[in-house]
C-alpha positions as CSV (number, residue, x, y, z in Angstrom):
1,X,106.3,91.1,182.7
2,X,107.0,89.0,179.3
3,X,108.7,91.8,178.0
4,X,111.2,92.4,181.1
5,X,112.0,88.7,182.0
6,X,111.8,87.0,178.7
7,X,112.2,89.1,175.6
8,X,114.9,91.9,176.8
9,X,117.1,88.8,178.1
10,X,117.4,87.7,174.5
11,X,117.5,90.7,172.8
12,X,120.6,91.8,175.5
13,X,122.0,88.3,174.9
14,X,122.0,88.6,171.0
15,X,123.7,92.1,170.8
16,X,126.4,90.7,172.9
17,X,127.0,88.2,170.6
18,X,127.1,90.7,168.4
19,X,129.3,92.8,169.9
20,X,131.6,89.8,170.3
21,X,132.0,88.0,166.8
22,X,134.8,89.7,164.7
23,X,132.6,90.2,161.2
24,X,129.9,91.8,163.2
25,X,127.1,89.8,161.2
26,X,123.7,89.8,162.3
27,X,123.4,86.7,160.7
28,X,126.1,85.1,162.8
29,X,124.7,86.1,166.0
30,X,121.6,84.8,165.2
31,X,123.1,81.7,164.6
32,X,125.0,81.4,167.9
33,X,121.8,83.0,169.8
34,X,120.0,79.7,168.1
35,X,122.6,77.0,169.5
36,X,122.7,78.5,173.0
37,X,119.5,78.4,173.3
38,X,118.9,75.0,171.5
39,X,121.5,73.8,174.2
40,X,120.0,75.3,177.5
41,X,116.3,73.3,176.6
42,X,118.5,70.3,175.4
43,X,117.0,67.9,178.5
44,X,113.7,69.3,177.3
45,X,114.1,68.3,173.5
46,X,115.6,65.3,174.3
47,X,112.6,64.0,176.7
48,X,110.0,64.8,174.2
49,X,111.9,63.2,171.1
50,X,112.1,60.1,173.7
51,X,108.9,60.3,174.7
52,X,108.0,60.4,170.8
53,X,109.8,58.2,169.9
54,X,108.8,55.3,172.6
55,X,105.1,55.9,171.7
56,X,105.4,55.0,168.1
57,X,107.2,51.5,170.0
58,X,104.6,50.5,172.0
59,X,101.9,51.8,169.7
60,X,100.9,48.2,168.9
61,X,100.7,47.3,172.8
62,X,98.4,50.4,173.5
63,X,96.2,49.8,170.6
64,X,95.9,46.0,171.5
65,X,94.9,47.2,175.4
66,X,92.5,49.2,173.9
67,X,91.1,46.5,171.8
68,X,90.9,44.1,174.6
69,X,89.4,46.1,177.3
70,X,87.4,48.7,175.4
71,X,84.7,47.8,177.4
72,X,86.5,48.0,181.0
73,X,88.1,51.6,180.9
74,X,89.5,51.1,184.6
75,X,91.7,48.0,183.6
76,X,92.6,49.8,180.0
77,X,94.3,52.7,182.5
78,X,95.9,50.3,184.7
79,X,97.3,48.0,181.1
80,X,98.3,51.4,180.0
81,X,99.9,52.2,182.7
82,X,101.7,49.2,183.9
83,X,103.2,49.2,180.3
84,X,104.0,52.8,180.5
85,X,105.6,51.9,183.8
86,X,107.7,48.9,181.8
87,X,109.0,50.7,179.1
88,X,109.3,54.2,181.5
89,X,107.4,56.3,179.1
90,X,106.0,59.8,180.0
91,X,102.7,60.7,178.1
92,X,103.2,64.2,179.4
93,X,106.8,64.4,178.6
94,X,106.4,66.1,175.2
95,X,103.6,68.7,176.8
96,X,105.4,69.8,179.5
97,X,108.5,70.5,176.9
98,X,106.2,72.2,175.0
99,X,104.8,74.1,177.6
100,X,108.7,75.3,178.6
101,X,109.4,76.0,175.2
102,X,106.7,78.2,173.9
103,X,107.7,81.0,176.6
104,X,111.2,81.1,174.7
105,X,109.6,80.7,171.4
106,X,107.5,83.9,171.7
107,X,110.2,86.0,172.8
108,X,112.5,84.9,170.5
109,X,109.7,86.0,167.9
110,X,109.7,89.3,169.6
111,X,113.5,89.9,169.6
112,X,113.5,89.2,165.7
113,X,110.3,91.1,164.8
114,X,110.3,93.7,167.1
115,X,114.0,94.4,168.7
116,X,115.4,93.5,165.8
117,X,112.9,95.4,163.5
118,X,112.6,98.5,165.7
119,X,116.5,98.8,166.6
120,X,115.4,98.8,170.2
121,X,118.5,99.9,171.6
122,X,116.7,101.2,175.0
123,X,116.4,97.5,175.9
124,X,120.5,97.5,176.5
125,X,121.5,96.8,179.9
126,X,124.4,98.9,181.0
127,X,127.1,96.3,180.4
128,X,126.0,95.3,176.6
129,X,127.7,98.0,174.4
130,X,125.3,99.5,171.8
131,X,126.4,98.8,168.6
132,X,125.0,102.1,167.4
133,X,123.4,100.4,164.3
134,X,122.8,96.6,162.8
135,X,125.2,95.3,160.1
136,X,121.6,93.0,158.4
137,X,123.3,91.9,155.6
138,X,124.0,88.0,156.0
139,X,127.6,87.3,154.3
140,X,126.8,90.4,152.4
141,X,123.9,88.7,150.5
142,X,120.7,88.7,152.2
143,X,119.1,91.9,154.0
144,X,118.0,90.4,157.1
145,X,115.3,93.0,157.9
146,X,113.9,92.6,154.5
147,X,111.3,89.4,152.9
148,X,113.9,87.3,151.2
149,X,112.0,84.4,148.8
150,X,114.9,82.4,148.4
151,X,115.6,82.0,151.9
152,X,111.9,81.0,152.8
153,X,112.2,78.0,150.4
154,X,115.2,76.7,152.1
155,X,113.8,76.7,155.6
156,X,111.0,75.1,153.7
157,X,113.0,72.4,152.4
158,X,114.4,71.9,155.8
159,X,110.9,71.9,157.3
160,X,109.9,69.1,155.1
161,X,112.8,67.0,155.7
162,X,112.4,67.3,159.6
163,X,108.7,66.5,159.0
164,X,110.0,63.4,156.5
165,X,112.1,62.1,159.4
166,X,109.4,62.5,162.3
167,X,106.3,60.6,159.4
168,X,108.7,57.5,158.7
169,X,108.3,56.8,162.6
170,X,104.6,56.6,162.3
171,X,103.7,52.8,162.7
172,X,101.7,51.2,159.8
173,X,100.1,49.4,161.8
174,X,97.5,52.2,162.2
175,X,94.1,52.3,160.2
176,X,94.5,53.5,156.9
177,X,92.8,56.6,157.3
178,X,93.9,57.7,160.2
179,X,97.3,57.2,159.0
180,X,96.7,59.5,156.1
181,X,94.8,61.9,158.0
182,X,97.9,62.1,160.4
183,X,100.4,62.2,157.7
184,X,98.6,65.3,156.0
185,X,98.5,67.4,159.2
186,X,102.2,66.5,159.5
187,X,103.0,68.1,155.8
188,X,100.9,70.9,156.2
189,X,103.1,72.4,158.8
190,X,105.7,73.1,156.3
191,X,103.3,74.7,154.1
192,X,101.4,77.0,156.6
193,X,105.0,77.9,157.8
194,X,105.9,78.9,154.5
195,X,102.8,80.9,153.7
196,X,103.4,82.7,157.0
197,X,107.3,83.4,156.4
198,X,106.6,84.8,153.1
199,X,105.9,88.4,154.2
200,X,108.3,88.7,157.4
201,X,111.8,90.1,157.6
202,X,114.4,87.1,156.7
203,X,115.9,87.1,160.5
204,X,112.7,84.8,161.0
205,X,113.4,82.9,158.8
206,X,116.9,82.3,159.4
207,X,115.8,81.3,162.5
208,X,113.4,78.6,161.9
209,X,115.9,77.6,159.4
210,X,118.8,77.1,161.6
211,X,116.5,75.6,164.6
212,X,115.0,73.6,162.4
213,X,118.8,72.1,161.2
214,X,119.9,71.8,165.1
215,X,116.5,70.0,165.7
216,X,117.0,67.6,163.0
217,X,120.7,66.9,164.4
218,X,119.3,66.7,167.6
219,X,116.5,64.2,166.6
220,X,118.9,61.9,164.4
221,X,121.5,61.8,167.4
222,X,119.0,60.8,170.3
223,X,117.7,58.4,167.7
224,X,121.0,57.0,166.9
225,X,121.3,56.7,170.9
226,X,118.0,54.8,171.5
227,X,118.6,52.0,169.5
């Protein structure tokens, strides 16, 4: 069911885009597909980003309430809810956005790893022309069907930039030990991603790199709007 309702539709959109673009470049089709998916998920991403920025802004107030009403959990909850209402903060926005995006992310992974890796043209709908074969050479330089260490390096750098943007939003009012642990966990993300990407087809690395670029742009745009 997951394959039928998530993976196959995305695979068909990818092949449709591949057929339409003049160069018939798989890399170009991937870039356009990522842009389309991120545009569709824009409201969710915007709400989640706003929520993250807002919680960083009101973190000192949250900590103050937790200290003042440490022995009265009911009053503490009431004060926190009043604070959230005052700033229009929804503590479940990020979780809801992640919950909705996960099936799409898993489906995209299946599209790139299984659909392209095994060239599943049997997934195609009647209205999508079968290209016969896929040109996996991106810009004539990188074979997206094979791993690419330089591509992984670029994706790692982009992820590090994104993590830096997230880390600089953390309030220094946190205890030093808590801040150190939080920052360490943030910086572990690009390192683990690089390790995972190294043996995988570079089409997945391209997807990660493009997604990161779009995410950085979206985050910067939303931050500017909230100033």
